[in-house]
C-alpha positions in Angstrom: -33.9 -19.2 54.4 -33.4 -22.9 54.8 -34.8 -25.4 52.4 -37.1 -26.8 55.1 -38.5 -23.3 55.9 -39.1 -22.6 52.3 -40.8 -26.0 51.8 -43.0 -25.3 54.8 -43.9 -21.8 53.5 -44.8 -23.2 50.1 -47.0 -25.8 51.7 -48.8 -23.1 53.7 -49.3 -21.0 50.6 -50.4 -24.0 48.6 -53.1 -24.9 51.2 -54.4 -21.3 51.2 -54.5 -21.0 47.5 -56.0 -24.4 46.7 -58.7 -24.0 49.4 -60.3 -21.3 47.2 -62.9 -22.4 44.7 -61.8 -23.2 41.1 -58.1 -22.8 41.7 -55.2 -25.0 40.5 -51.4 -25.1 40.7 -48.7 -25.6 38.1 -45.2 -24.3 37.4 -45.0 -21.0 35.5 -41.6 -19.7 34.5 -40.0 -22.3 36.9 -42.0 -21.3 40.0 -45.1 -22.7 41.7 -48.0 -20.6 40.5 -51.7 -20.7 41.4 -54.5 -20.1 38.8 -58.2 -19.3 38.7 -59.9 -21.7 36.3 -56.5 -23.0 35.2 -55.9 -19.9 33.1 -55.4 -16.7 35.2 -52.4 -16.6 37.6 -53.2 -14.9 40.9 -50.2 -15.9 43.1 -46.6 -17.0 42.4 -44.2 -18.4 45.0 -40.6 -17.5 44.8 -37.6 -18.6 46.9 -34.6 -16.4 46.2 -35.8 -15.3 42.7 -32.7 -14.6 40.6 -30.7 -14.2 43.9 -32.9 -11.5 45.4 -32.6 -13.2 48.9 -36.4 -13.1 49.4 -38.8 -15.9 50.3 -42.1 -14.3 49.0 -45.2 -14.5 47.1 -46.1 -12.2 44.2 -49.9 -11.6 44.2 -52.3 -9.8 42.1 -53.8 -6.8 44.0 -56.8 -4.6 43.6 -56.2 -1.0 42.3 -54.3 1.1 44.9 -53.5 -1.8 47.2 -49.9 -2.2 46.0 -48.9 1.4 46.9 -50.8 1.2 50.2 -49.0 -2.0 51.3 -45.5 -1.1 50.0 -45.7 2.5 51.4 -47.2 1.3 54.7 -45.0 -1.7 55.4 -41.9 -1.7 53.1 -40.3 -4.3 55.4 -43.0 -6.8 54.5 -44.1 -5.7 51.0 -42.4 -4.8 47.7 -43.1 -4.2 44.1 -42.2 -7.4 42.3 -40.3 -7.4 39.0 -42.2 -8.3 35.7 -45.7 -8.0 37.2 -45.3 -5.0 39.5 -46.3 -2.6 36.7 -49.6 -4.4 36.6 -50.3 -3.6 40.3 -49.1 -6.9 41.7 -47.5 -6.9 45.2 -44.8 -9.0 46.7 -45.3 -10.2 50.3 -42.2 -11.4 52.2 -42.7 -14.8 53.9 -39.3 -14.5 55.7 -40.2 -11.4 57.8 -42.8 -12.7 60.3 -45.8 -11.3 58.4 -48.8 -13.0 60.1 -50.3 -15.8 58.1 -53.8 -14.3 58.5 -52.5 -11.2 56.6 -50.9 -13.4 53.9 -54.1 -15.3 53.6 -55.9 -12.0 53.0 -53.4 -11.0 50.3 -54.1 -14.4 48.6 -57.8 -14.0 48.8 -57.7 -10.5 47.4 -55.4 -11.7 44.6 -57.9 -14.4 43.6 -60.8 -12.0 43.6 -58.7 -9.5 41.5 -58.0 -12.1 38.8 -61.3 -14.1 38.9 -63.8 -13.6 36.1 -66.6 -11.2 37.2 -69.3 -13.9 36.8 -67.4 -16.2 39.1 -67.0 -13.5 41.7 -70.7 -12.7 41.5 -71.7 -16.3 41.8 -69.5 -16.8 44.8 -70.8 -13.6 46.4 -74.4 -14.9 45.9 -73.4 -18.1 47.7 -73.8 -20.4 44.8 
């Protein structure tokens, strides 16, 4: 994917992640990563990670979601290295996956990694 397309995808992911309460961004292992309360990563952005040819996010996922997505749409989802064994899912940004679906993956990732008290407070509308 071209550098311009990757930059546009990163900006779109950045907007989606940082629009969520109590989130921040910093580099982690050389890649843009998004955190809940600056401590718990919930999404990482990768462009051709170690030559894999993918433009993708790696996102925390609720139990069972990884296998459901990967088995149901392997052209769009994959088990990422390093964090896949923890249930994280990779979502390809270079395969015309609708942004509404990517936004849902991002929101689920944040809820998966957010402290329970924060989730409860947000659910209560605080």
